N, C-alpha and C positions, 0 to 999 in steps of 0.2 A: 503494499499500499504505500503511496505517495504522500509523505506527510510534510507540511510547512511548520518550521518550528520557529515561533517569533519570539521576540525579546530574549535572545540566548546570551549568555554570559560565559565569561571564561571559567567561572566556578562550576559550573552546572553541565556544559557540553560534554566533558569527557565521560561524566556518569551516564548520559543519556546514549552516547555512542558505544558505550560498554554494555549497558543494558539492552540495547538493539539486537546485537549479536548479527547484524548485517541483514535482519529480515525484512525491514521496512527501508524504502529509500527516504531518507531525512534530508530536507533541504533548511538550512540555518540562516537566520537574519538576527543582526542586533538590533534591528528596528522594531518598535512595538507596533501590533496591529491597531490599524487606524483606517479611516476612509481613504488615506492616500496610501497606504501599503497593502491594501486588501488584495490588490492586483497580483502580488507575491505568490497568491494561492490558487492561481489559474493552473489547473490540470491537477491538483491535489486532491484527493479523497478526504483527508482529515487534517486539521491544524493542532497545533499543540501550544498552549497559552501559558502566561506568567500572570501574576498580580498585576503587572504595569499594562496590560493590554486592555484595549477597548472593544468589547464584544457587545456593543450596543445595537438596538433594533435596526438601524440602519446600516451597520457594518454587517450585521447577519444575513441580512437581504442581499447584498452584494456577493457575500459568501455563497449563499444558496444558488444564486445566478451562475456563479462559476463551477457549481456542482460539489461543493464542500458537503459532507453528511455528518462527519464527526468532529467533536471539539474536545479534546484531550487537556483538561487543565493539571498543570504542574503545581498544584496548591490545595489545601483543603477548602479555603474560601472560594466562592463564585459569585461575590456580590458585584463582579464587573462584567457578568454576562447577564443579558436580559433572557433570562429562562423562558418567559411567556412567549416571546417572539420565536425563540428556539423551537419550542413546542408547536407553535403555528407553522413553522417552516419544516417541521418533523427532522430536525436536526438533533442529534444525539448529543449531550453532554456528560461527561465523566470527571469525577475529581479524583484527588488521593485523599481519602478519607482519614487517613492516619499515617503518619511517619514519626520517626522518633520523637515522642512528647517530651522526652529528657532535654532534647536540644533546645526547646523553647522554655521549659520550666527553669532549666539551669541558667538561661540568660535573664530571666525575670530576677532570680537570686543575685546574679552578678550586678544588675542595676541597683537592687536594694541594697547590697553590702556596700557598692561604691558611693552611694548617696550618704548613706547612713555615717559610713566610717571616713567619708572626706576623702577619698582616696586619690581624686583628681586635684584637688586642692592641695592636698598634702605631698604629692609628687611636684606640683609647680613650685611651691615653696622649697621643697629639698633640692631641686635642681637650681635654686637661687642661693643655696648654702643658708637658706633661713630654717633653722630647725626648731622654731619655737610653736608650741601646741596649742596655744590658746584659742584659735579658732577652728580646731579639728576634732572636737568631742562629738561622739556618737552616744549610741546607747546599746544595751544587751538585747539581742532578738530573743534570748531565752526569757520565757514568761509574757511576752507581748501577745496581745490578741491580733490574729492575723485572718481578714476576711478574704475568702476567695470565691469569686463571680465565676460560676461555672466549674462543673467538677467532672468534665469528661476526661479524655486521657491526660491532655497538659495540665488542667486544673488538678487532676489526680496526682500528678508526679510532683506538681508544686506543693501540693498539700502535705504529702509524704516528707518533702525535704524539710518543710517549715517545722511539721511534727519532730523530726530529727534535732532540729535546733531547739527543741523544748518549747515551742509556741502552742498558744492556744489557738486551735484551726476552728474558726466559723466559716460556714459556706452557705451560699445561695444558689439554687438552681430549680428549674422547672421540674426536674426529676432528681431525687435523691439517689445517690450511688451506694447499694446495700454492701457491694464489695469493699468500696472504701471504708464504710463504716465498720466493717469487719476487720480491717487491717489496722487502722489508726483512731486515735480518739478525735472525733470531728463532730461539731453541732450544727445542724441545719436550722436555719431561721430565715425570717423575711428580709427583703434587701433592706428595708428601713431600720430593721433591727441591727442588722450586721454593720450598717454604716455609723450608728449610733455607738456601737461597742469597738470596733476595729482600730488599732494601731497603725496597721498596715492593710491596704486594700490591694489585691492584684486582679486583674481583669485577665479571664482565661475562657470567656465565652465567644460565640461567634457573632458577627454582626448580621441582624436582620430588622425587619419592620419595628420588632418589639425592642430591640437594644440599641437601635440608632439614637444618638445623643441620649443615652439612658444616664450618662454621668452629665449632669445639668445644673444650673443654679439652684434648682429646686432640691436636687440630691445632695449637692454640697453643702447646702444649709444645714442639714442634719447631722452631718460627720463630726466625729469626736475632733476637737481642735488640735492641729498638730499632725494629723493623719499623713501617712506617706501613700502615694498612689503610684502603681506600678501597672503598665499597660503593653503587653506584648501579644494583643489580639489583633483589633482592628481600630485603626485611629478614629473612625466615625463614631465609635462608641462613647468618645469624649466630645463635649463641646469645647473646643480650645479656648475660646474667648471667657467662657464660664470658669475654667480650670484657672486662668491667668488671673481672673478677679478673686478666686478662693484662695489662691496663693497670697496675694495682695491684702486679702482680709485676715490672712492668718489662719485660716481653717486647714488649708493643705500646707504642710511644712516644706515638702518636696515631692518630686514627681519624676520617674523614670520612663521614658517613652521610646519604645522600640518603632512605633508607628504614628502616623500622622494622618488626619482625616483627609487633607489634600495632597497626599504624597506621591500621587500617580505622575505628574510632570517634574519631580524633583528626584525621589529615590531611584537607585540603581544606575545612576547616570553621572558623568563627570561634569559638574557644574563649576569648575573652578574659574572658568573664563566667562561665565554668566553672571550678570547683575540679578541678585535675588529680587524679586518683585513682590513676593508674597509676604506681607506685613506680619500676618498672624504667626507664620512660620519662624520669621526673624525675631519676634517677640519671645517665642518659646526655645528657640536656638540660643538666643543671648541671655536667657534669663538665669542668675546664679543657683536658682533652686531647682532647676530643671535639668536633667541629664538625658541627652537624646542620641539614640544609635538608628542608623538608616535600614531598619527592616531587616536586621541580620540575625534575628534570634534563631531562625531555622538552620543557620550556616554552619553545620557539622558535616564531617563524611559520612556519618551514620544516616543522617536525615536526608542528604543528598542522594545516597544509594536508594532509600526507602522511595523517595520521590520520583527519581528516574525508573526504578523497577516497577512500581504501580502503573505510571503512566504507560510504559511500554506494555504492560500486560492489559490495560484497557485496549489499546490499540490492537493487539494480538487478538483479543476476544472480539473485537468489532470485525475484524478481518476473517476471523473463522466462523463465527455465528451471527454477526450482525447486531449483538447486543453484548452488555456486560454488567456485572453485579454493582458496579460503582456509579451507575448514571444517576444523574440528579435531575428533578424537575422543578417546576414552578411551584410557590407556596399557594395553596387554594384558599 
């Protein structure tokens, strides 16, 4: 099967080539899918997309006209695909429902530790031969209340790590994980109660119509003063302007963000020679109480192997049977 792979990067191409085993004819482009680049898919049966690609309704219509039938996503999330339009066009979409959850969970912990223990500030002072510790005081994680929003595979992995630190793990999810409750001490509660009790909140849920801007002015207003916010899920779950306001008001002490609500035109690209025009992003990036990384939480060898393997398996299944178990459809 001929497959156009958009938004290819140096970090993932070798894994896709290895997982393919020469079975499919893969065409690679560093360009993201858009109205301008859709022509690259001419003659292909399938495309493979990353989170930075634009699979909107008008783009899908163009792809359909070119004969593309399958869309293999190299991600768990699929909010960048118009699933309703794909269904109308009878185009099949499949994601990678799970890959190393430890990659995301461990990065969330890294953000938390770096923020709490002032690692970046300490290193900057150290390199200047300023060895004073006055502004580098952190706190013990042991004994703190850690709220986890979403206790799927990633949230579960994060919860176990926090349990290992000796934290009190609080959780909110529309469905409680009995397996997780059997493994560690964890207490499920309402979102409001979690926000009121948590010293630290980690976002591990998917973004959908229910979670879009879940973290807004209203929710921040009921949080324990001095809370730390960690987001390695999707940027759109947090209203960035409301987060900045909550920090200025002293509600949020610090935030670690691996994702940003308007990251698509920014992340995964070399923007050194480009003047940044996004004022909200610049405010977040320059804030002394915010630590940001460019959507790199997933970036481990194990995770990349898992993503590539599942992506190619989805393509294999479509080629052989016309269907695969990882297909996703629009929410009804």
